[in-house]
BAVEX-700631 format. One record per residue: x, y, z of N, C-alpha, C, O in turn; residue in three letters; residue number from 1. Coordinates in steps of 0.05 Angstrom, whole numbers, plus 32768, in hexadecimal, padded with zeros to 4 digits. Layout:
BAVEX-700631
<atom n_X="X" n_Y="Y" n_Z="Z" ca_X="X" ca_Y="Y" ca_Z="Z" c_X="X" c_Y="Y" c_Z="Z" o_X="X" o_Y="Y" o_Z="Z" nulo="ALA" vexnu="NUM"/>
...
This chain:
BAVEX-700631
<atom n_X="813A" n_Y="7F5D" n_Z="7B95" ca_X="8121" ca_Y="7F56" ca_Z="7BA2" c_X="8125" c_Y="7F46" c_Z="7BBC" o_X="811A" o_Y="7F4C" o_Z="7BD1" nulo="MET" vexnu="1"/>
<atom n_X="8136" n_Y="7F31" n_Z="7BBB" ca_X="813C" ca_Y="7F21" ca_Z="7BD2" c_X="814B" c_Y="7F32" c_Z="7BE6" o_X="8147" o_Y="7F30" o_Z="7BFF" nulo="ILE" vexnu="2"/>
<atom n_X="815D" n_Y="7F43" n_Z="7BDD" ca_X="816C" ca_Y="7F55" ca_Z="7BEF" c_X="8159" c_Y="7F68" c_Z="7BFD" o_X="815C" o_Y="7F6D" o_Z="7C15" nulo="GLU" vexnu="3"/>
<atom n_X="8146" n_Y="7F72" n_Z="7BF0" ca_X="8132" ca_Y="7F84" ca_Z="7BFC" c_X="8122" c_Y="7F75" c_Z="7C11" o_X="811C" o_Y="7F7F" o_Z="7C27" nulo="ASP" vexnu="4"/>
<atom n_X="811B" n_Y="7F5C" n_Z="7C0B" ca_X="810C" ca_Y="7F4C" ca_Z="7C1E" c_X="811D" c_Y="7F46" c_Z="7C37" o_X="8113" o_Y="7F47" o_Z="7C4D" nulo="LEU" vexnu="5"/>
<atom n_X="8137" n_Y="7F40" n_Z="7C33" ca_X="8149" ca_Y="7F3B" ca_Z="7C4A" c_X="814B" c_Y="7F54" c_Z="7C5B" o_X="814A" o_Y="7F52" o_Z="7C74" nulo="LYS" vexnu="6"/>
<atom n_X="814D" n_Y="7F6B" n_Z="7C4F" ca_X="814F" ca_Y="7F84" ca_Z="7C5E" c_X="8136" c_Y="7F89" c_Z="7C6E" o_X="8137" o_Y="7F92" o_Z="7C85" nulo="LYS" vexnu="7"/>
<atom n_X="811F" n_Y="7F84" n_Z="7C61" ca_X="8106" ca_Y="7F88" ca_Z="7C6F" c_X="8103" c_Y="7F75" c_Z="7C87" o_X="80FA" o_Y="7F7D" o_Z="7C9C" nulo="ASP" vexnu="8"/>
<atom n_X="810C" n_Y="7F5C" n_Z="7C84" ca_X="810B" ca_Y="7F49" ca_Z="7C9A" c_X="811E" c_Y="7F51" c_Z="7CB0" o_X="8117" o_Y="7F50" o_Z="7CC8" nulo="VAL" vexnu="9"/>
<atom n_X="8136" n_Y="7F5B" n_Z="7CA9" ca_X="8149" ca_Y="7F64" ca_Z="7CBD" c_X="813E" c_Y="7F7C" c_Z="7CCC" o_X="8141" o_Y="7F7E" o_Z="7CE4" nulo="GLU" vexnu="10"/>
<atom n_X="8131" n_Y="7F8E" n_Z="7CBE" ca_X="8124" ca_Y="7FA5" ca_Z="7CCB" c_X="810E" c_Y="7F9D" c_Z="7CDE" o_X="810C" o_Y="7FA7" o_Z="7CF4" nulo="ARG" vexnu="11"/>
<atom n_X="80FE" n_Y="7F8A" n_Z="7CD5" ca_X="80E9" ca_Y="7F7F" ca_Z="7CE7" c_X="80F4" c_Y="7F72" c_Z="7D00" o_X="80EA" o_Y="7F76" o_Z="7D16" nulo="LEU" vexnu="12"/>
<atom n_X="8109" n_Y="7F63" n_Z="7CFC" ca_X="8116" ca_Y="7F56" ca_Z="7D13" c_X="8121" c_Y="7F6C" c_Z="7D26" o_X="811F" o_Y="7F69" o_Z="7D3E" nulo="ILE" vexnu="13"/>
<atom n_X="812E" n_Y="7F80" n_Z="7D1B" ca_X="8139" ca_Y="7F96" ca_Z="7D2B" c_X="8123" c_Y="7FA4" c_Z="7D3B" o_X="8126" o_Y="7FA9" o_Z="7D52" nulo="SER" vexnu="14"/>
<atom n_X="810D" n_Y="7FAA" n_Z="7D2D" ca_X="80F6" ca_Y="7FB7" ca_Z="7D3B" c_X="80EB" c_Y="7FA5" c_Z="7D51" o_X="80E4" o_Y="7FAF" o_Z="7D67" nulo="VAL" vexnu="15"/>
<atom n_X="80E9" n_Y="7F8B" n_Z="7D4B" ca_X="80DF" ca_Y="7F78" ca_Z="7D5E" c_X="80F1" c_Y="7F78" c_Z="7D77" o_X="80E7" o_Y="7F78" o_Z="7D8E" nulo="TYR" vexnu="16"/>
<atom n_X="810B" n_Y="7F76" n_Z="7D73" ca_X="811E" ca_Y="7F75" ca_Z="7D89" c_X="811D" c_Y="7F8F" c_Z="7D9A" o_X="811D" o_Y="7F8D" o_Z="7DB3" nulo="GLU" vexnu="17"/>
<atom n_X="811B" n_Y="7FA6" n_Z="7D8D" ca_X="8119" ca_Y="7FBF" ca_Z="7D9C" c_X="80FF" c_Y="7FC0" c_Z="7DAC" o_X="80FF" o_Y="7FC8" o_Z="7DC3" nulo="ARG" vexnu="18"/>
<atom n_X="80E9" n_Y="7FB7" n_Z="7DA0" ca_X="80CF" ca_Y="7FB7" ca_Z="7DAD" c_X="80CF" c_Y="7FA3" c_Z="7DC5" o_X="80C5" o_Y="7FA9" o_Z="7DDA" nulo="THR" vexnu="19"/>
<atom n_X="80DC" n_Y="7F8D" n_Z="7DC1" ca_X="80DE" ca_Y="7F79" ca_Z="7DD6" c_X="80EE" c_Y="7F84" c_Z="7DEE" o_X="80E7" o_Y="7F80" o_Z="7E05" nulo="LYS" vexnu="20"/>
<atom n_X="8104" n_Y="7F91" n_Z="7DE8" ca_X="8115" ca_Y="7F9D" ca_Z="7DFD" c_X="8106" c_Y="7FB3" c_Z="7E0C" o_X="8107" o_Y="7FB5" o_Z="7E24" nulo="ALA" vexnu="21"/>
<atom n_X="80F7" n_Y="7FC4" n_Z="7DFD" ca_X="80E7" ca_Y="7FD9" ca_Z="7E09" c_X="80D1" c_Y="7FCD" c_Z="7E1B" o_X="80CC" o_Y="7FD8" o_Z="7E30" nulo="GLU" vexnu="22"/>
<atom n_X="80C5" n_Y="7FB8" n_Z="7E12" ca_X="80B0" ca_Y="7FAB" ca_Z="7E21" c_X="80BB" c_Y="7FA0" c_Z="7E3B" o_X="80AF" o_Y="7FA3" o_Z="7E50" nulo="ASN" vexnu="23"/>
<atom n_X="80D3" n_Y="7F94" n_Z="7E3A" ca_X="80E0" ca_Y="7F89" ca_Z="7E52" c_X="80E6" c_Y="7FA0" c_Z="7E66" o_X="80E2" o_Y="7F9E" o_Z="7E7E" nulo="ARG" vexnu="24"/>
<atom n_X="80F1" n_Y="7FB6" n_Z="7E5B" ca_X="80F8" ca_Y="7FCD" ca_Z="7E6C" c_X="80DF" c_Y="7FD9" c_Z="7E79" o_X="80DF" o_Y="7FDF" o_Z="7E91" nulo="ARG" vexnu="25"/>
<atom n_X="80C9" n_Y="7FDB" n_Z="7E6A" ca_X="80B0" ca_Y="7FE6" ca_Z="7E75" c_X="80A4" c_Y="7FD3" c_Z="7E8A" o_X="8099" o_Y="7FDC" o_Z="7E9E" nulo="LEU" vexnu="26"/>
<atom n_X="80A7" n_Y="7FB9" n_Z="7E85" ca_X="809D" ca_Y="7FA5" ca_Z="7E99" c_X="80AC" c_Y="7FA8" c_Z="7EB3" o_X="80A0" o_Y="7FA7" o_Z="7EC9" nulo="SER" vexnu="27"/>
<atom n_X="80C6" n_Y="7FAA" n_Z="7EB1" ca_X="80D7" ca_Y="7FAE" ca_Z="7EC9" c_X="80D0" c_Y="7FC7" c_Z="7ED8" o_X="80CE" o_Y="7FC8" o_Z="7EF0" nulo="GLU" vexnu="28"/>
<atom n_X="80CC" n_Y="7FDD" n_Z="7EC9" ca_X="80C5" ca_Y="7FF7" ca_Z="7ED5" c_X="80A9" c_Y="7FF5" c_Z="7EE2" o_X="80A6" o_Y="8000" o_Z="7EF8" nulo="GLU" vexnu="29"/>
<atom n_X="8097" n_Y="7FE7" n_Z="7ED5" ca_X="807C" ca_Y="7FE4" ca_Z="7EE1" c_X="807E" c_Y="7FD4" c_Z="7EFB" o_X="8071" o_Y="7FDB" o_Z="7F0F" nulo="LEU" vexnu="30"/>
<atom n_X="808E" n_Y="7FBF" n_Z="7EFC" ca_X="8091" ca_Y="7FAF" ca_Z="7F14" c_X="809E" c_Y="7FC0" c_Z="7F2A" o_X="8096" o_Y="7FBE" o_Z="7F42" nulo="GLN" vexnu="31"/>
<atom n_X="80B1" n_Y="7FD0" n_Z="7F23" ca_X="80BE" ca_Y="7FE1" ca_Z="7F37" c_X="80AA" c_Y="7FF5" c_Z="7F42" o_X="80A9" o_Y="7FFA" o_Z="7F5B" nulo="LYS" vexnu="32"/>
<atom n_X="8099" n_Y="8000" n_Z="7F31" ca_X="8084" ca_Y="8013" ca_Z="7F3B" c_X="8070" c_Y="8005" c_Z="7F4D" o_X="8067" o_Y="8010" o_Z="7F61" nulo="CYS" vexnu="33"/>
<atom n_X="8068" n_Y="7FEC" n_Z="7F46" ca_X="8056" ca_Y="7FDD" ca_Z="7F57" c_X="8062" c_Y="7FD7" c_Z="7F72" o_X="8055" o_Y="7FD9" o_Z="7F86" nulo="LYS" vexnu="34"/>
<atom n_X="807C" n_Y="7FD0" n_Z="7F72" ca_X="808A" ca_Y="7FCB" ca_Z="7F8C" c_X="808B" c_Y="7FE5" c_Z="7F9D" o_X="8086" o_Y="7FE4" o_Z="7FB5" nulo="ASP" vexnu="35"/>
<atom n_X="8091" n_Y="7FFB" n_Z="7F90" ca_X="8092" ca_Y="8015" ca_Z="7F9F" c_X="8076" c_Y="801C" c_Z="7FA9" o_X="8074" o_Y="8026" o_Z="7FC0" nulo="GLU" vexnu="36"/>
<atom n_X="8062" n_Y="8017" n_Z="7F99" ca_X="8046" ca_Y="801D" ca_Z="7FA2" c_X="803F" c_Y="800C" c_Z="7FBA" o_X="8033" o_Y="8016" o_Z="7FCD" nulo="ASN" vexnu="37"/>
<atom n_X="8045" n_Y="7FF3" n_Z="7FBA" ca_X="8040" ca_Y="7FE1" ca_Z="7FD0" c_X="804E" c_Y="7FEA" c_Z="7FE9" o_X="8043" o_Y="7FEA" o_Z="7FFF" nulo="LEU" vexnu="38"/>
<atom n_X="8068" n_Y="7FF2" n_Z="7FE6" ca_X="8077" ca_Y="7FFC" ca_Z="7FFD" c_X="806B" c_Y="8015" c_Z="8008" o_X="806A" o_Y="8018" o_Z="8020" nulo="ALA" vexnu="39"/>
<atom n_X="8061" n_Y="8027" n_Z="7FF7" ca_X="8055" ca_Y="803F" ca_Z="8000" c_X="803A" c_Y="8039" c_Z="800F" o_X="8035" o_Y="8046" o_Z="8023" nulo="CYS" vexnu="40"/>
<atom n_X="802B" n_Y="8027" n_Z="8005" ca_X="8012" ca_Y="801F" ca_Z="8012" c_X="8018" c_Y="8014" c_Z="802E" o_X="800A" o_Y="801A" o_Z="8041" nulo="LYS" vexnu="41"/>
<atom n_X="802C" n_Y="8003" n_Z="8030" ca_X="8033" ca_Y="7FF7" ca_Z="8049" c_X="803D" c_Y="800D" c_Z="805D" o_X="8036" o_Y="800D" o_Z="8074" nulo="GLU" vexnu="42"/>
<atom n_X="804B" n_Y="8021" n_Z="8052" ca_X="8054" ca_Y="8037" ca_Z="8063" c_X="803D" c_Y="8047" c_Z="806D" o_X="803C" o_Y="8050" o_Z="8084" nulo="HIS" vexnu="43"/>
<atom n_X="8029" n_Y="804C" n_Z="805B" ca_X="8011" ca_Y="805B" ca_Z="8063" c_X="8002" c_Y="804C" c_Z="8079" o_X="7FFA" o_Y="8059" o_Z="808C" nulo="ILE" vexnu="44"/>
<atom n_X="8000" n_Y="8032" n_Z="8077" ca_X="7FF2" ca_Y="8022" ca_Z="808B" c_X="8001" c_Y="8025" c_Z="80A6" o_X="7FF4" o_Y="8029" o_Z="80BB" nulo="VAL" vexnu="45"/>
<atom n_X="801B" n_Y="8023" n_Z="80A5" ca_X="802B" ca_Y="8026" ca_Z="80BE" c_X="8028" c_Y="8042" c_Z="80CA" o_X="8025" o_Y="8045" o_Z="80E2" nulo="GLU" vexnu="46"/>
<atom n_X="8028" n_Y="8056" n_Z="80B9" ca_X="8025" ca_Y="8072" ca_Z="80C3" c_X="8009" c_Y="8076" c_Z="80CF" o_X="8006" o_Y="8083" o_Z="80E4" nulo="LEU" vexnu="47"/>
<atom n_X="7FF5" n_Y="806B" n_Z="80C2" ca_X="7FDA" ca_Y="806D" ca_Z="80CD" c_X="7FD8" c_Y="805F" c_Z="80E9" o_X="7FCA" o_Y="8068" o_Z="80FB" nulo="GLU" vexnu="48"/>
<atom n_X="7FE6" n_Y="8048" n_Z="80EB" ca_X="7FE6" ca_Y="803A" ca_Z="8105" c_X="7FF4" c_Y="804B" c_Z="811A" o_X="7FEA" o_Y="804D" o_Z="8131" nulo="ARG" vexnu="49"/>
<atom n_X="800A" n_Y="8057" n_Z="8112" ca_X="8018" ca_Y="8069" ca_Z="8125" c_X="8007" c_Y="8081" c_Z="812D" o_X="8007" o_Y="8089" o_Z="8145" nulo="GLN" vexnu="50"/>
<atom n_X="7FF8" n_Y="808C" n_Z="811A" ca_X="7FE6" ca_Y="80A2" ca_Z="8121" c_X="7FD1" c_Y="8099" c_Z="8134" o_X="7FCB" o_Y="80A7" o_Z="8148" nulo="ILE" vexnu="51"/>
<atom n_X="7FC5" n_Y="8082" n_Z="812F" ca_X="7FB0" ca_Y="8078" ca_Z="8141" c_X="7FBC" c_Y="8074" c_Z="815D" o_X="7FAF" o_Y="807B" o_Z="8171" nulo="ASP" vexnu="52"/>
<atom n_X="7FD4" n_Y="8068" n_Z="815F" ca_X="7FE0" ca_Y="8064" ca_Z="8179" c_X="7FE6" c_Y="807F" c_Z="8187" o_X="7FE2" o_Y="8082" o_Z="819F" nulo="ASN" vexnu="53"/>
<atom n_X="7FEF" n_Y="8092" n_Z="8177" ca_X="7FF4" ca_Y="80AD" ca_Z="8182" c_X="7FDB" c_Y="80BA" c_Z="818D" o_X="7FDB" o_Y="80C5" o_Z="81A3" nulo="PHE" vexnu="54"/>
<atom n_X="7FC5" n_Y="80B8" n_Z="817E" ca_X="7FAC" ca_Y="80C4" ca_Z="8186" c_X="7FA2" c_Y="80B6" c_Z="81A0" o_X="7F98" o_Y="80C3" o_Z="81B2" nulo="ARG" vexnu="55"/>
<atom n_X="7FA4" n_Y="809C" n_Z="81A1" ca_X="7F9C" ca_Y="808D" ca_Z="81B9" c_X="7FAD" c_Y="8096" c_Z="81D0" o_X="7FA2" o_Y="809A" o_Z="81E6" nulo="LEU" vexnu="56"/>
<atom n_X="7FC6" n_Y="8098" n_Z="81CC" ca_X="7FD8" ca_Y="80A1" ca_Z="81E2" c_X="7FD1" c_Y="80BD" c_Z="81EB" o_X="7FD1" o_Y="80C3" o_Z="8203" nulo="GLY" vexnu="57"/>
<atom n_X="7FCB" n_Y="80CF" n_Z="81D8" ca_X="7FC4" ca_Y="80EA" ca_Z="81DF" c_X="7FAA" c_Y="80EB" c_Z="81EF" o_X="7FA7" o_Y="80FB" o_Z="8201" nulo="GLN" vexnu="58"/>
<atom n_X="7F97" n_Y="80D9" n_Z="81E8" ca_X="7F7E" ca_Y="80D9" ca_Z="81F6" c_X="7F82" c_Y="80D2" c_Z="8213" o_X="7F76" o_Y="80DD" o_Z="8225" nulo="ALA" vexnu="59"/>
<atom n_X="7F94" n_Y="80BF" n_Z="8218" ca_X="7F99" ca_Y="80B7" ca_Z="8234" c_X="7FAA" c_Y="80CB" c_Z="8242" o_X="7FA8" o_Y="80CE" o_Z="825A" nulo="PHE" vexnu="60"/>
<atom n_X="7FBC" n_Y="80D9" n_Z="8234" ca_X="7FCD" ca_Y="80ED" ca_Z="8241" c_X="7FBD" c_Y="8106" c_Z="8248" o_X="7FC5" o_Y="8114" o_Z="825A" nulo="ARG" vexnu="61"/>
<atom n_X="7FA7" n_Y="810A" n_Z="823A" ca_X="7F98" ca_Y="8123" ca_Z="823F" c_X="7F8A" c_Y="8121" c_Z="825A" o_X="7F82" o_Y="8135" o_Z="8266" nulo="SER" vexnu="62"/>
<atom n_X="7F87" n_Y="8109" n_Z="8264" ca_X="7F7B" ca_Y="8106" ca_Z="827F" c_X="7F90" c_Y="810C" c_Z="8294" o_X="7FA6" o_Y="8102" o_Z="8293" nulo="SER" vexnu="63"/>
<atom n_X="7F89" n_Y="811E" n_Z="82A6" ca_X="7F9D" ca_Y="8126" ca_Z="82BA" c_X="7F9E" c_Y="8113" c_Z="82D1" o_X="7FB1" o_Y="8114" o_Z="82E1" nulo="SER" vexnu="64"/>
<atom n_X="7F8B" n_Y="8101" n_Z="82D4" ca_X="7F8C" ca_Y="80EE" ca_Z="82EA" c_X="7F86" c_Y="80D2" c_Z="82E1" o_X="7F7D" o_Y="80CD" o_Z="82CA" nulo="ASP" vexnu="65"/>
<atom n_X="7F8C" n_Y="80BF" n_Z="82F2" ca_X="7F89" ca_Y="80A3" ca_Z="82EB" c_X="7F6B" c_Y="809C" c_Z="82E8" o_X="7F64" o_Y="808A" o_Z="82D9" nulo="ASP" vexnu="66"/>
<atom n_X="7F5A" n_Y="80A9" n_Z="82F7" ca_X="7F3D" ca_Y="80A3" ca_Z="82F6" c_X="7F32" c_Y="80AA" c_Z="82DA" o_X="7F22" o_Y="809B" o_Z="82D0" nulo="ALA" vexnu="67"/>
<atom n_X="7F3B" n_Y="80C0" n_Z="82CF" ca_X="7F32" ca_Y="80C8" ca_Z="82B5" c_X="7F3B" c_Y="80B4" c_Z="82A0" o_X="7F2C" o_Y="80AD" o_Z="828D" nulo="GLY" vexnu="68"/>
<atom n_X="7F54" n_Y="80AB" n_Z="82A2" ca_X="7F5E" ca_Y="8097" ca_Z="828F" c_X="7F4F" c_Y="807D" c_Z="8292" o_X="7F48" o_Y="8070" o_Z="827E" nulo="ALA" vexnu="69"/>
<atom n_X="7F4A" n_Y="8075" n_Z="82AB" ca_X="7F3A" ca_Y="805C" ca_Z="82AF" c_X="7F1E" c_Y="805F" c_Z="82A4" o_X="7F14" o_Y="804C" o_Z="8298" nulo="LYS" vexnu="70"/>
<atom n_X="7F13" n_Y="8076" n_Z="82A7" ca_X="7EF8" ca_Y="807A" ca_Z="829C" c_X="7EF8" c_Y="8078" c_Z="827D" o_X="7EE6" o_Y="806D" o_Z="8272" nulo="GLU" vexnu="71"/>
<atom n_X="7F0C" n_Y="8083" n_Z="8271" ca_X="7F0E" ca_Y="8081" ca_Z="8253" c_X="7F12" c_Y="8064" c_Z="824B" o_X="7F05" o_Y="805B" o_Z="8237" nulo="LYS" vexnu="72"/>
<atom n_X="7F23" n_Y="8056" n_Z="8259" ca_X="7F27" ca_Y="803A" ca_Z="8252" c_X="7F0D" c_Y="802A" c_Z="8255" o_X="7F06" o_Y="801A" o_Z="8244" nulo="ILE" vexnu="73"/>
<atom n_X="7EFF" n_Y="802F" n_Z="826B" ca_X="7EE5" ca_Y="8022" ca_Z="8270" c_X="7ED1" c_Y="8028" c_Z="8259" o_X="7EC2" o_Y="8017" o_Z="8250" nulo="ASP" vexnu="74"/>
<atom n_X="7ED1" n_Y="8041" n_Z="8250" ca_X="7EC0" ca_Y="8049" ca_Z="823A" c_X="7EC7" c_Y="803A" c_Z="8221" o_X="7EB5" o_Y="8032" o_Z="8212" nulo="GLY" vexnu="75"/>
<atom n_X="7EE1" n_Y="8037" n_Z="821B" ca_X="7EE9" ca_Y="8029" ca_Z="8203" c_X="7EE1" c_Y="800C" c_Z="8205" o_X="7ED7" o_Y="8000" o_Z="81F2" nulo="ILE" vexnu="76"/>
<atom n_X="7EE5" n_Y="8000" n_Z="821D" ca_X="7EDD" ca_Y="7FE4" ca_Z="8220" c_X="7EBF" c_Y="7FE0" c_Z="821D" o_X="7EB6" o_Y="7FCD" o_Z="8210" nulo="ILE" vexnu="77"/>
<atom n_X="7EAF" n_Y="7FF3" n_Z="8228" ca_X="7E92" ca_Y="7FF1" ca_Z="8224" c_X="7E8B" c_Y="7FF3" c_Z="8206" o_X="7E79" o_Y="7FE5" o_Z="81FD" nulo="ARG" vexnu="78"/>
<atom n_X="7E98" n_Y="8005" n_Z="81F8" ca_X="7E93" ca_Y="8008" ca_Z="81DB" c_X="7E9A" c_Y="7FEE" c_Z="81CC" o_X="7E8B" o_Y="7FE6" o_Z="81BA" nulo="GLU" vexnu="79"/>
<atom n_X="7EB0" n_Y="7FE2" n_Z="81D3" ca_X="7EB8" ca_Y="7FC8" ca_Z="81C7" c_X="7EA4" c_Y="7FB3" c_Z="81CD" o_X="7E9C" o_Y="7FA4" o_Z="81BB" nulo="ILE" vexnu="80"/>
<atom n_X="7E9B" n_Y="7FB1" n_Z="81E6" ca_X="7E86" ca_Y="7F9E" ca_Z="81ED" c_X="7E6D" c_Y="7FA2" c_Z="81DE" o_X="7E60" o_Y="7F8F" o_Z="81D5" nulo="ASP" vexnu="81"/>
<atom n_X="7E65" n_Y="7FBB" n_Z="81DA" ca_X="7E4D" ca_Y="7FC2" ca_Z="81CB" c_X="7E50" c_Y="7FB9" c_Z="81AE" o_X="7E3D" o_Y="7FAE" o_Z="81A2" nulo="ARG" vexnu="82"/>
<atom n_X="7E67" n_Y="7FBD" n_Z="81A2" ca_X="7E6C" ca_Y="7FB5" ca_Z="8187" c_X="7E6B" c_Y="7F97" c_Z="8184" o_X="7E60" o_Y="7F8C" o_Z="8171" nulo="CYS" vexnu="83"/>
<atom n_X="7E76" n_Y="7F88" n_Z="8197" ca_X="7E76" ca_Y="7F6B" ca_Z="8197" c_X="7E59" c_Y="7F61" c_Z="8199" o_X="7E51" o_Y="7F4F" o_Z="818B" nulo="ILE" vexnu="84"/>
<atom n_X="7E4A" n_Y="7F6E" n_Z="81AB" ca_X="7E2D" ca_Y="7F66" ca_Z="81AE" c_X="7E1E" c_Y="7F6A" c_Z="8194" o_X="7E0D" o_Y="7F5A" o_Z="818C" nulo="ALA" vexnu="85"/>
<atom n_X="7E24" n_Y="7F80" n_Z="8186" ca_X="7E16" ca_Y="7F86" ca_Z="816D" c_X="7E1E" c_Y="7F71" c_Z="8157" o_X="7E0D" o_Y="7F68" o_Z="8147" nulo="LEU" vexnu="86"/>
<atom n_X="7E37" n_Y="7F69" n_Z="8158" ca_X="7E40" ca_Y="7F55" ca_Z="8145" c_X="7E34" c_Y="7F3A" c_Z="814A" o_X="7E2D" o_Y="7F2B" o_Z="8138" nulo="LEU" vexnu="87"/>
<atom n_X="7E31" n_Y="7F33" n_Z="8163" ca_X="7E25" ca_Y="7F19" ca_Z="816B" c_X="7E07" c_Y="7F18" c_Z="8166" o_X="7DFC" o_Y="7F03" o_Z="8160" nulo="GLU" vexnu="88"/>
<atom n_X="7DFA" n_Y="7F2F" n_Z="8169" ca_X="7DDD" ca_Y="7F30" ca_Z="8167" c_X="7DD4" c_Y="7F33" c_Z="814C" o_X="7DBC" o_Y="7F34" o_Z="8146" nulo="GLY" vexnu="89"/>
């Protein structure tokens, strides 16, 4: 009877230790996945910024003369001023 009880306790301890180790491994794996996810999100933000810069550059390059580029810049400034006025009002 006591021997059976000891074996049962040893089995329970063994199961507990295995579960504890598995929990630790899964926690580490989850943290690794979270870190990778964060790195991917940061990379996406950087790529979107590069795309925006590229599009802006393309818009200015499409103008064949300086007057066209100046006109586009003036239009952008007017749009920014309009947005600021809306925010203030």
